[in-house]
C-alpha positions as CSV (number, residue, x, y, z in Angstrom):
1,M,-1.7,42.3,-19.2
2,A,-2.3,38.6,-18.5
3,E,-5.9,39.0,-19.3
4,A,-5.1,40.3,-22.8
5,A,-2.7,37.4,-23.4
6,V,-5.6,35.0,-22.7
7,T,-8.5,36.8,-24.5
8,L,-6.7,38.2,-27.6
9,P,-6.2,34.8,-29.3
10,V,-9.8,33.9,-28.6
11,V,-11.1,37.2,-29.9
12,L,-8.9,36.9,-33.1
13,L,-10.1,33.4,-33.7
14,A,-13.8,34.5,-33.3
15,A,-13.1,37.4,-35.7
16,L,-11.6,35.0,-38.3
17,L,-14.5,32.6,-37.9
18,M,-17.0,35.4,-38.5
19,I,-15.1,36.6,-41.6
20,N,-14.9,33.0,-43.0
21,G,-18.6,32.5,-42.3
22,A,-19.5,35.7,-44.1
23,M,-17.3,34.8,-47.1
24,A,-18.9,31.4,-47.3
25,G,-22.4,32.8,-47.0
26,F,-21.7,35.5,-49.6
27,A,-20.4,32.8,-52.0
28,A,-23.4,30.6,-51.4
29,V,-25.8,33.4,-52.1
30,N,-23.9,34.4,-55.3
31,A,-24.1,30.7,-56.4
32,A,-27.8,30.4,-55.7
33,N,-28.6,33.6,-57.5
34,A,-26.5,32.7,-60.5
35,A,-28.1,29.2,-60.7
36,N,-31.5,30.8,-60.6
37,M,-30.7,33.3,-63.2
38,G,-29.2,30.7,-65.5
39,A,-32.1,28.4,-65.2
40,R,-34.6,31.2,-65.8
41,M,-32.8,32.4,-68.9
42,G,-32.4,28.8,-70.2
43,S,-36.1,28.1,-69.7
44,V,-37.1,31.0,-72.0
45,A,-34.4,30.5,-74.6
46,Q,-35.6,29.8,-78.1
47,G,-32.6,27.6,-78.9
48,N,-29.7,25.9,-77.2
49,A,-31.1,26.4,-73.7
50,V,-28.1,24.8,-72.0
51,A,-25.6,27.2,-73.5
52,V,-27.8,30.2,-72.7
53,A,-28.2,29.0,-69.1
54,V,-24.5,28.5,-68.6
55,A,-23.7,31.9,-70.2
56,A,-26.3,33.7,-68.0
57,A,-25.0,32.0,-64.8
58,Q,-21.4,32.8,-65.6
59,D,-22.3,36.4,-66.4
60,A,-24.1,36.7,-63.0
61,L,-20.9,35.3,-61.3
62,S,-18.5,37.5,-63.3
63,H,-18.9,40.3,-60.7
64,A,-18.6,38.1,-57.6
65,P,-15.5,39.3,-55.8
66,V,-15.2,36.3,-53.4
67,G,-14.8,32.6,-54.3
68,T,-14.4,30.4,-57.3
69,Y,-17.3,28.9,-59.1
70,R,-18.1,26.1,-61.6
71,V,-21.3,26.1,-63.6
72,R,-23.0,23.0,-65.1
73,A,-26.4,22.8,-66.9
74,W,-28.4,20.0,-68.5
75,G,-32.0,19.4,-69.7
76,G,-34.2,21.8,-71.5
77,G,-34.6,22.0,-75.3
78,A,-38.3,21.6,-75.5
79,P,-41.4,23.2,-73.9
80,G,-42.2,21.6,-70.5
81,V,-38.8,19.9,-70.1
82,P,-37.0,21.1,-67.0
83,I,-33.6,22.8,-67.3
84,V,-31.2,22.3,-64.3
85,V,-28.3,24.6,-63.5
86,Q,-25.8,23.7,-60.8
87,V,-23.2,26.1,-59.5
88,E,-20.4,24.8,-57.2
89,W,-18.6,27.3,-55.1
90,E,-15.4,27.4,-53.0
91,V,-13.8,29.9,-50.6
92,P,-10.5,29.6,-48.8
93,S,-10.5,28.9,-45.1
94,F,-8.4,31.0,-42.8
95,L,-9.0,28.6,-40.0
96,G,-7.4,25.5,-41.4
97,G,-3.9,26.4,-40.4
98,L,-4.9,27.9,-37.0
99,T,-6.8,24.8,-35.9
100,A,-3.5,22.9,-35.9
101,F,-2.6,24.8,-32.8
102,F,-5.5,23.0,-31.1
103,G,-4.4,19.5,-32.2
104,R,-6.7,19.2,-35.1
105,A,-6.4,20.1,-38.8
106,G,-9.3,22.2,-40.1
107,P,-10.6,22.4,-43.7
108,A,-8.5,24.1,-46.3
109,K,-11.6,25.5,-48.0
110,F,-15.3,25.8,-47.6
111,S,-17.5,24.6,-50.5
112,G,-21.0,24.0,-51.5
113,T,-23.5,23.5,-54.4
114,A,-26.5,25.5,-55.5
115,T,-29.0,24.0,-57.9
116,A,-32.0,25.6,-59.7
117,V,-34.6,23.9,-61.8
118,W,-37.0,25.7,-64.2
119,R,-39.6,24.2,-66.6
120,G,-38.9,25.2,-70.2
121,E,-41.3,27.7,-71.6
122,G,-42.8,27.2,-75.0
123,W,-45.0,29.1,-77.4
């Protein structure tokens, strides 16, 4: 029984770390894919490339079950001019409160940024 009392907290902490890592990785991949989709759609848009890029990125993120996202875009508008789409993501951290037991406060959330740049198409 003493072995379980020692190993159970370690196993639970490792499990929460894996779950948080998977959530952060999933949100990062969603953000990267949305930024890429938005930049691609904005690069081929015939008018108002920034609005098209933001709408495409937000549509790609509308089905993401994990995380919160913010989309920004700029550039484009003429053939050859790059359009940049940036997606910022956040997921909650389950470890923040638990690390206080070890004498250190952990992060309340994990966050990151994904950026995609495409050259504007023209014909």
